C-alpha positions in Angstrom: 105.5 95.5 112.2 107.1 98.8 113.1 110.4 101.3 112.6 113.4 99.6 113.2 115.5 100.5 116.2 118.0 102.6 114.0 114.9 104.3 112.0 116.0 103.0 108.8 113.3 100.9 107.2 110.6 98.5 108.9 110.5 95.9 111.6 108.4 92.9 110.4 107.4 90.0 112.3 105.9 87.5 110.0 104.1 84.6 110.6 106.8 81.4 111.1 105.1 78.9 108.9 104.8 81.5 106.0 108.4 83.5 106.4 110.3 82.2 103.4 107.4 82.6 101.3 106.9 86.2 102.7 110.5 87.5 102.2 110.6 85.7 98.6 107.4 87.6 97.7 108.9 91.0 99.1 112.2 90.4 97.4 110.4 89.8 94.0 108.0 92.8 94.2 110.5 95.2 95.6 113.7 93.9 93.9 116.3 96.7 94.0 114.4 98.9 96.3 114.8 97.2 99.7 117.1 95.2 101.4 116.0 92.2 103.6 117.9 91.4 106.7 117.0 88.3 108.6 117.4 89.1 112.4 117.9 85.5 113.2 119.4 86.8 116.7 116.3 88.0 118.4 113.6 86.4 120.6 109.9 87.1 120.7 108.0 86.9 124.1 104.2 87.5 124.3 102.6 89.0 127.4 98.9 88.9 127.3 96.0 89.7 129.9 94.4 92.4 132.1 97.4 93.0 133.9 100.0 92.9 131.3 100.3 96.6 130.9 101.0 96.9 134.6 103.3 94.0 134.8 105.4 95.2 132.0 105.5 98.9 132.8 107.9 98.0 135.8 110.5 96.8 133.3 109.6 99.1 130.3 108.2 102.5 131.5 108.3 103.8 127.9 105.2 101.7 127.0 103.0 104.3 128.7 100.4 105.9 126.7 100.8 102.9 124.0 97.6 101.8 122.0 96.6 98.9 120.1 99.3 97.9 117.0 101.4 100.8 118.2 105.1 99.6 118.3 108.0 101.4 119.6 111.9 100.7 120.1 113.1 101.2 123.7 115.2 100.0 126.3 113.3 97.6 128.8 115.0 94.8 130.9 118.2 96.6 130.3 117.9 95.4 126.6 117.3 97.4 123.2 113.9 96.1 122.7 111.1 96.4 120.3 107.6 96.2 121.9 104.4 96.5 120.3 100.9 96.4 122.1 99.4 93.8 120.0 99.1 89.8 120.1 96.4 87.3 118.8 94.3 86.6 121.7 91.9 89.2 121.7 93.4 90.4 125.3 95.4 93.5 125.7 99.0 92.7 125.8 102.5 93.0 124.4 105.0 91.4 121.9 108.4 92.0 123.1 111.5 91.5 120.7 114.8 91.2 122.6 118.2 89.7 121.8 118.1 86.1 121.8 120.8 85.6 124.4 118.8 88.0 126.7 115.3 86.0 126.4 115.6 83.5 129.2 116.5 86.6 131.6 113.6 88.6 130.3 111.3 85.3 130.8 112.9 85.1 134.4 112.0 88.5 135.0 108.4 88.7 134.0 107.7 85.2 136.0 109.2 86.9 139.2 105.6 88.8 139.2 102.9 86.5 140.8 100.8 88.1 138.4 102.6 86.4 135.4 102.0 82.8 134.6 103.4 80.8 131.9 101.1 79.3 129.5 100.7 76.7 126.4 99.4 77.0 123.1 95.9 75.3 124.3 95.4 78.4 126.5 96.6 80.9 123.6 94.3 78.9 121.3 91.3 78.7 123.4 91.7 82.6 123.7 92.2 83.1 120.1 89.0 81.1 119.1 86.9 83.1 121.8 88.4 86.1 120.1 86.9 84.8 116.5 90.7 85.4 114.9 91.3 82.8 112.1 94.6 80.8 112.4 96.6 80.3 109.4 96.7 76.8 108.2 93.4 76.2 109.8 90.6 78.9 109.0 92.9 80.5 106.2 95.4 79.6 103.6 96.7 80.3 100.5 93.3 79.8 98.9 91.3 82.0 100.9 90.0 85.2 100.0 89.7 88.1 103.0 86.1 88.5 101.6 85.0 85.1 102.3 87.3 85.0 105.8 85.6 88.3 106.7 88.9 90.1 106.7 88.2 93.1 104.2 89.2 95.4 106.7 92.8 94.7 105.5 91.9 95.7 102.2 91.8 99.8 102.3 89.2 101.6 100.3 91.8 103.2 98.0 93.5 100.1 97.0 90.0 98.2 96.4 89.5 101.1 94.0 92.9 101.3 92.2 92.6 97.1 91.9 96.6 97.1 92.2 97.1 94.6 95.0 97.5 90.7 94.4 94.3 88.8 94.0 92.3 92.1 93.1 90.3 90.5 90.2 88.7 87.7 92.6 88.5 89.9 95.6 86.9 92.9 93.7 84.7 90.6 92.2 83.7 88.7 95.4 82.8 92.4 97.1 80.8 93.1 94.2 78.9 89.7 93.9 79.7 88.0 97.0 81.6 85.1 97.7 80.5 81.4 97.6 81.2 80.8 101.3 81.7 82.9 104.3 83.5 82.2 107.6 80.8 82.0 110.5 81.0 81.7 114.3 79.0 78.7 115.8 77.7 78.3 119.4 77.0 74.8 119.7 73.9 73.9 121.7 74.2 70.5 122.1 76.4 67.6 121.6 80.4 67.2 122.1 82.6 69.8 121.0 83.2 70.1 117.0 86.8 70.1 116.0 88.3 71.2 112.8 87.1 69.0 109.9 83.8 68.2 111.4 80.9 68.8 108.6 78.6 71.3 109.1 75.1 70.4 107.9 71.8 72.4 107.4 68.4 71.4 109.1 67.7 68.6 106.6 71.0 67.0 107.2 72.9 68.1 103.8 76.2 68.7 104.3 77.2 72.7 103.3 80.5 73.4 105.1 83.3 72.4 107.4 84.6 73.2 111.1 88.1 75.0 110.8 88.4 75.5 114.4 86.5 74.4 117.3 87.1 73.9 121.2 85.4 74.8 124.6 85.3 78.5 125.4 86.1 78.7 129.1 85.0 82.2 129.2 81.4 81.4 128.1 81.3 77.7 129.3 80.1 76.3 126.4 81.7 74.7 123.2 82.0 77.3 120.0 83.4 76.8 116.7 84.6 78.5 113.4 83.6 77.3 109.8 82.6 78.2 106.3 79.1 77.9 104.8 77.2 79.2 102.0 76.1 82.8 102.5 72.6 81.7 102.6 73.3 79.9 105.8 75.4 82.5 107.1 73.1 85.0 109.0 73.3 85.6 112.8 70.7 83.0 114.4 70.4 80.2 111.6 70.2 77.1 112.9 72.3 74.3 111.9 74.1 71.0 113.0 77.2 69.9 113.3 78.5 66.1 112.8 80.7 64.6 115.5 81.7 61.0 115.2 78.5 60.5 113.3 76.1 62.1 115.4 74.4 65.7 114.7 74.6 68.4 117.3 72.6 71.5 117.1 74.5 74.7 116.6 73.6 78.3 116.0 75.2 81.0 113.9 76.4 84.0 116.4 78.4 87.0 115.9 82.0 86.9 116.5 84.0 88.1 118.3 82.2 85.4 120.7 84.0 87.4 123.7 84.7 91.1 123.0 88.2 92.3 122.3 89.8 94.0 125.3 92.4 96.2 123.0 93.3 99.5 124.5 92.6 101.8 121.7 92.8 105.7 120.9 90.2 107.7 122.7 
């Protein structure tokens, strides 16, 4: 999210799977106060990794000094661009919005740099999991509260006190009393990687939760997963089991992110 190029209003990038509902909600809640203009003629490219800033600076020198989650309108690649220093990988990186007809030329310009390589969703998702970032439709959905998903940073203290936001009754109660489940990180100690849908069991074999994301972590050289368990089993160091194809594999609750974030923040 950031200022529009003309300075009038906000530029919002919504989750693709949720965009219709998001736009409808904004329109309903702020009817008569805002006008939603869908920019269907723009493309979004993501450049992520330790060399992202230097690779992009050759085409967009105005990114100098930007920090994590900062968004600017600028000329880049000879285009009117909106660039944010953000991304869903845990790495330093940028999301680049340009006119759709310019997307191929921007892509080709970036790939002309030997440091830049195209990657698929599998690579992106392994980074996302290592960074402990939940994926909508898997780790969170319309029934998940930010308390149980360990996302309470998104609800400012002022809003918590006012209780004037959607879901306030449930969220306020869970903040005070605790939720019935918590999202945790798991390091798989033995057995095959646990994928989404695998059951999580306690030391006695009783199923207490479910894996929502899982796979091999290249940065760690081991399998990791995220899932939900009751608070009594959520403490770091708790030994659990994941059930993969009927076999129990030992796992341990670990702190997230699994791999430290590399965002560039203000000093």
